[in-house]
N, C-alpha and C positions, 0 to 999 in steps of 0.2 A: 504494500500500500504506500502510495506517495504521500509524504508528510505534507500537511497543509501549510499555507503561509503563516508565519508567526503572528501572534496577537499584537496588534499595534502597527503592523506592516501591511502593505497593499501592493497588489499587482496593478499596473496600468496598461490596459489593452486598448486597441482601436475601438471607437474613435477618440476616447478620452486622452490617450497618450499623445495623439496628434494635436488635440485641442490644448493640452497643457504646454506643448512645445510652441504652439502659436501664441499663447499667452506670454510666454517668456520672450518670444521674438518681439512682441509689441512693447513689453516692459523695457527690454534692452534699448529699443529704438527711442522710446520716450526719454530714458535716462541720458542717452547720448545727446539728444536734442537739447537737454538742459545742461550740457557741459560736463557730465560725469563720465569717467572712463572705467572700464572693467578690470578687475584683478581677480586672481584665483589663489586660494590658500589651501593647505592640505586638509584632508578629512580626519587626520589623526594628529593631535597635539599633545604636549606634555600636560599631565593632569594639573600641575602646579599653575598653569595659565588660568584655570577656572577656580581653583581651590580658594584663592585669596582675592581674585579680581572680580568675580561675578556675584559673590554672595552665597549664602548657604543654600538658597533655593535651587539655583542652577547646579551647584556642585553636587547636591543630593540627587539630582536627576541625571547626572552624567554617566554614560556607559564607560566605566573605568576598568582597565585591566593592566596587567604587567606584560611587557613585551619580552622577547627572548633574551634581552639584556637585563631583565628584572627591573626595568624602569616603569614607573606608573605613568600610563598614557591614557588618552580618552578619545572616543569618537566626538567630533566637534558638536557641542550643544548650542553654540551661538558663534557668530563670526566676528563680533566687535573686538574681542581680545586678540584674535589673530591679526586683524587689520591694525590694531595698535602695535603689535609686535613688528609687523612689516614696516610701519611708519618709523618706529624707533631705529630700525636698521638703516633707514634711508633719510632720516631727518635732516642731515647736514646738506643733502643735495636736492631735496624735494621742494620745489617752489610752492609757495602758499597762494591761495588756499588749495588744499587737496580735496578733490571731489571724486570719490570712488564708489563703484557699485559692484555687488557680487550676486550671483545666483548659485546657491550652495545647498548641498544636502546636509541636513541637521538631524542629530539623534538625541532624544531625551527619554529617559526611562520614567514615564509618568503614566497615569491611568488613561487609557485610550477612550475617546468619546468623539462625538460628531465634530469634525473640524480639527481634531487633535490626535495625531498619530505619534508613534515612537520614532518614526523616520519620516521626514517631510522636506520639501524644498522651500527655501526661504530666500527672498529677494531683499538685499540690504542696500540702503543709500547712506553714505557717511561723508561728512564734511569736517575738515580740520583746518584750524588757523584763523577762524573768524570769531572774535570775541563777542560781537553784538548779536541781537535778535535777527539781524539781516540773514544770518546763517539759517535759523529756523524758518524764516519766511521763504527762502529759496528752497529749502529742503521740503517743506510742506506743499509749496506750489508745484514742485516736481512730482511729489507723491500724488497730488491731485491730478496732474496731467497724466501720469501713468495709469491711475485708476480709470480716468475718463477714456483713455485710449483702448483699454481692454473691454470697455462696454459697461463700466460700473457707474457712469454718470447719473446723478440723481438718486443713487442707492445708499449713500454714505454721508456722514458728517464727521468732523474732527473735534474731539475734546482736547482742551489745552488747560494746563495748570502750571504752577511753579512750586518746586519743593520748598522754597523759602516761605511761600504762603502757607503750605501745609504744615510746616514746622511751627510757624507763628501761630496758626490756629490751635495746634496741639498745646503749645505753651499757654495760650490764652485760656484754654479750658482745663489746664492742670495736668497734661500728659507729662509723665516723668521720664519717658524713654522714647525717643523718636522712632527707632526701628519697630518697636512694638506698636506704636501709634500708627505708623505707616501700614503695617500688616493689617491692622484693624480697618483702617480707612479703605484699603485696597479691596476688602471683602464687602464693603457697604452695600453694593447693589445685589449681592448674592445672599444676604442674611435678612432675617426678620428684624424688626426694631429691637425686640428683647435680646436677641442673640448679638446684635451689633452693640447695644449698650453693655452687654457682658464683656465683649471683646475690648471695648474702650476701658472698661474697669481694670482689665489686666494690664493696660498701658498706663494706669494711674489716674484716669479721669473719673472724678466722683460721679455717682449716678445722676444727680440733678444736672450737672454740667453736661454729661453724656446725652441726656434727653434734649437739652437745649441745642447741643451741636447737631443732633439728629434733625431737629427742626430747620436748622440753617441749611443742611445738606438737602433736605426735602424741598426747601424753597428754591433751590437751584434746578429742580426737576431733572430733565435729561440733559441740561446744560443751559448756561446763560448766554443768549445771543448777543452780538455786538451792541445792539441798540439798548439793551438793558444792563450792560456791564457796569456803568458808572454807579447807578443806585446800589447795586449789589456790593461793589467795592467800598462805597461810602459807608454802608452798614457795617462791614467788617472793620474798617478803620475806626469807626466810632466806638466799636466794642473793645478796642484796645490793641489792634495789631501793632507789634513792635517794629523798630526801624528796619531790621533785616527782612521781615515779611513785606513791609511797604516797598522795599526795593524790588521784591518779586512782583508786586502789583504794578510797579512802573514798567518792568520788563514785559509783562503780559499786555499792558496797554500799548506799548510800542510795537509788539508783535502783531496785535490785532489791527493796528493802524496800517501796517505794511500789508497784511493779508487782505484787508478790505481794498486797498489800492490795487492789489493784484487781481481783484475780482472774485475773491473767495469768501466774501462776507456772508454769503448765503449758506455756507457749509462749515462754519467754525463756531464753537461755543466754548465758554469757560466752564470748567467742571472742577470744583474743589475736591472731589473724591478721587481724581486721577493722580496717583503717586508713582505708579510703576514699581515693580519688585526688585529690579537689579540694584545692587549696592553702589555702583559707580556713578549713578545719575546725580547731578549737582544742582540743577536749577529747573529750567523749563522741561516739562514732560508732556507727552501728548499721545493720543491714540485715535484711530479712526474706528467708527462703529457703523454697523448696518442700521439703517433707519427703518427697515421693514420687518425685522425678525428679532425682536427683543434685545436689540442693541449688541448683537454679536460683534466682538472685536475683529478688525481686519488687519490693522497694523498698530505697532506701538514703538515708542522711542523717546529720546530726550537728550539733554545736554550732559556731557561727561568730561568736564574741564580738567580733571586731575588724573584720568586714566593713563595718559601717556607718561606722566611722572612716575606712576607705580611701576612702569616698565623701565625706569631709569632713563627716560627720554627727557627732552627739554619741556618746560611748561608750554602746553599747547591746548588752546580751547578747541572743543570738538562737539559735534552733535550728530545724531544718526537715527535711523528707524529701520524696522524689519517688517516685511510683509509675508505672511504665510500663504502658500499657494492653496492649501486645503480649504482655508476660509474663503478664498476667492471663488473656488469651485462651487461651494455651497451657495454663495451669494448670487453668482451669475446663473447657475442652474435654476434657482428659485425664481429668478426674474425672466427666465427664458432667453438669456443672452450668452449662453455658453457657446464657444466657437464650434463649428461643424466637425473639426478634426483636421486630418491632413488636407492640404489644399487640393482641389480637384485637378485631375490630369488635363493637360491641353489636348493630347491626342492618344487614341487607342487604335492600334493597327489591327485590322481584321483581315483574315485570309479566307478565300472561298474553299480551299482545300489544304490539308496539312503539308502538302508538298511545297507550298509557298512560304512555310515558316522561316526558312533561312533568309528569304527576301524581307520578311516582316522584321526579323531581328536586325538586319542591316539598316532598314529604314528607321527603326526605333533608335539605334545608336546615332544615326545622322541627326535626328531631331534633338536628342539629348545634348549632343555637342554644339548644336545651334542655340542652346539655352532654353529649350522647351521641355516640359515634362511629358514623357511618353512611355507606353508599355504595350505589350502584345500578349496573345495567348501562347502558353507553352505546354498545353495539355491536349492538343489536337481536338478541341471541342468544335461543335458545329458552328456555323456562321451565326445562327440565332442566339446560341449560348454566348458567343463572343460579344454580340451586341448588348446582351443583358449585362455582361460583365462590365462593358464600357459604361453603361448607365449606372451600374452600382458604384463604379469608381468616380462617378460624376464628371466624366470626360467631356470636354467641350465639343469634340468632334470625333468621328470614327473615320479612319482612312482605310478604304477597302481595296485589297489587292485581288485581282483575278476575275473580276466580273466580266462576262462575255461581251456585254454591251459597251464596255470601256475600250478606248482605242489602245493601240500598242504603246508601251512606255507611259501609260496614264494611270492615275489613281482616282478613285471616286471618293470625294470628301462629303460626308453626311453630317450636317449640323444636328446634334443630338437633342437640342432644345426645340427646334422648329421642324426637323425632319427634312429640310431642304437639302438637295444634293447638287453637286456640280463635279465636272471632270476637270482635273488639273494635271499638267505634265509632272511626271515623277521627279524631274530635276528641280521643280519649283515648289515642292511640298513644304520644305522648311521656310522658304521665303513667304509663302501664302498665309502663314499663321497670323 
C-alpha cells in the first residue's frame, strides 16, 4: 500500500498547480514593476538563526534536526532572518535602499487547518535602509498592487498599528509585561470577552481596566478608517498615552497620509489589536485581511529596525511583509477569481492518420522554436479524439495534416472557438499565428 501524503502537506495537481504558478508569475511581475529584485536563500539554515531572532513562537514551530555533522539545523520557517543574514554579508557594498522579494517554500510544525499547512509557499517583500514611514507606504502600495494584479481587488483591507501605541496602551491600563500583553492582544479577535479579560489579567491588567480596554478595542470595530482616525487618537491621548506611544501615533498619521495620497485610503484602517507575534518587530505593524470571510489574514508584516544589528551588521532600518499562497487560494476561489491553470496552447497539430506523426512532431518543434506553445498526439488516436484533446487543452487552433481536400504542402488551420477553417502553406504556419 502506498503511504498517503503526510498530514499538513499537499499535492498540487493540474489545474491548481498551473494556477499557482500563474499567481507567482503575476506577483513577481508586480514586485519588479515596483523596483524590487528577486533573491533566493537556502531551504535549510542553522537553527540558531531562529532560536534567538524570531521569538519563541517560530522557534517552537521549526522543523529542527541535526545534520551528519551533528549541527542543529532547521527547515526554513520564515525568510526574514535569512535575508538579514544575506544583507549583513553584503552590507558594505549594497547600495541603499535595498528592495528584495522572495518566493520560498516554508515549513512550520503547527496544527494544520484551512489556509495553514506545514509546508507552504510564501511571497516576501523586504525593504532596508529607509528610516521613515515612506518605506511602509511603498511596501504596502506594492503589496496592494500585487494583490490587485492577481485578481484580489476589492476583497481585502489592510490593518495598521504601531507597537509603541500598543505598549503605551498596555502601560496605561496596568500591563506589567509587554510580551504577555502582546500575546493577549494578538488573541483578541479569537476569544470571548471573558477569556480575553482573563488573558489580560495574566499580563497584569486589573479586571476593571481589562473590561475598559475591551470597550476601547470594540469601539474600533474591524478597524478605524482614515476619516475617523483623529477622534479615535484624540480619545487615546486624552486617556493618558505617554510620549513614546504618541510618537507611534505620529508615525501612523504620517503613514496614512502617504497611503491616502497613493490612492489606498479606501482599503486601510487603524487597528489597535494588531501587534504581530514575531519578537523582532519594533514599531509599525500591519496585516491584510479578507473583507468577505470573517477577516481571514492574507499577509502580515512590520518594521524590524534592530534585526540587522542582532546579526552583527550595521544599524539598518528595515520593514517587510509575507504573503501566504494558501490564503490567496482560498480567497480567490471563494470569489470565483482563481486562474484557469496552465495557459492555453496556441496550436495543437492533428494528423489524419498515425503515419503522419513524424511530420506533426517536426511541425510542433518548429512552432515551439518560433515562440509558440504547441503539442500533438503521441498515442495514435483518431482524428476526432485528437480534436477533443485540443479542446481540452484549450488550444486556440488545430493544425490538421493530411486532409485530402488540402493542397500539396498545405495545412488546414481550424479556429477552435469559431470552427472557421482556412488552408495555409506549410512554410507559413509559424508566421500565421
